[in-house]
C-alpha positions as CSV (number, residue, x, y, z in Angstrom):
1,X,147.6,167.1,3.1
2,X,148.6,170.5,1.5
3,X,151.9,172.1,2.6
4,X,154.3,174.9,1.6
5,X,158.0,174.5,1.3
6,X,159.8,177.2,3.3
7,X,163.1,178.7,2.1
8,X,164.8,177.2,5.1
9,X,163.8,173.7,4.0
10,X,160.9,173.0,6.4
11,X,157.7,171.8,4.9
12,X,154.8,173.7,6.5
13,X,151.6,171.7,6.5
14,X,148.3,173.7,6.4
15,X,145.6,171.1,5.9
16,X,145.0,170.3,9.6
17,X,141.9,171.9,11.2
18,X,142.6,173.8,13.3
19,X,146.1,174.4,11.9
20,X,148.9,175.4,14.4
21,X,151.0,177.0,11.6
22,X,148.2,179.0,9.9
23,X,147.2,182.5,11.1
24,X,144.1,184.4,10.0
25,X,144.0,188.2,9.7
26,X,142.0,191.1,8.2
27,X,142.5,194.8,7.8
28,X,141.0,197.2,10.3
29,X,138.9,198.6,7.5
30,X,137.5,195.2,6.7
31,X,136.8,194.4,10.3
32,X,134.8,197.6,10.7
33,X,132.3,196.2,8.2
34,X,131.1,193.9,10.9
35,X,129.0,195.0,13.9
36,X,126.6,193.5,16.3
37,X,125.9,189.8,16.0
38,X,127.9,188.5,13.0
39,X,128.1,185.3,11.1
40,X,131.3,183.5,12.0
41,X,131.6,182.1,8.4
42,X,131.3,185.6,6.9
43,X,134.1,186.9,9.2
44,X,136.2,183.8,8.3
45,X,135.7,184.2,4.6
46,X,136.8,187.9,4.8
47,X,140.1,186.9,6.3
48,X,143.5,186.3,4.7
49,X,145.9,183.6,5.8
50,X,149.6,183.4,6.6
51,X,151.8,180.5,7.5
52,X,154.5,180.9,10.1
53,X,157.6,178.8,9.9
54,X,158.6,178.3,13.5
55,X,162.3,177.4,13.1
56,X,163.2,180.4,10.9
57,X,160.2,182.7,11.8
58,X,159.5,183.5,8.1
59,X,155.9,184.4,7.3
60,X,154.2,183.3,4.1
61,X,151.3,185.6,3.4
62,X,148.6,184.4,1.0
63,X,147.1,187.7,0.1
64,X,144.9,186.2,-2.7
65,X,144.0,182.8,-1.1
66,X,145.9,179.5,-1.4
67,X,145.4,179.4,-5.2
68,X,148.1,182.1,-5.7
69,X,151.7,182.0,-4.5
70,X,152.3,183.6,-1.1
71,X,154.6,186.6,-0.4
72,X,157.6,185.8,1.9
73,X,158.5,188.0,4.9
74,X,161.8,187.4,6.6
75,X,162.4,188.7,10.1
76,X,165.2,191.1,10.7
77,X,168.2,189.8,12.6
78,X,167.7,190.6,16.3
79,X,171.2,192.0,16.7
80,X,171.1,194.4,13.7
81,X,167.4,195.4,13.8
82,X,166.6,198.9,14.9
83,X,164.4,199.2,17.9
84,X,161.2,201.0,17.0
85,X,159.5,203.1,19.6
86,X,155.8,203.4,19.4
87,X,154.4,206.8,20.5
């Protein structure tokens, strides 16, 4: 089963279907290409994936599919993170 090694040491498996550690997303621009009745496979193939490491909360974003290395996003520390206010 395929997996990714997180910086924290956890091995994140992503071969299970459905996968509890894999999240799918797309831009608002890409989403707007779909309207009315859509083919679920077409929507799925337009999405990108990220893996979430639950212990350390890092996100590993696969912008170009699983054949290219992901980009790592590390959450800010709760105590030192500025609080954003959405207007």
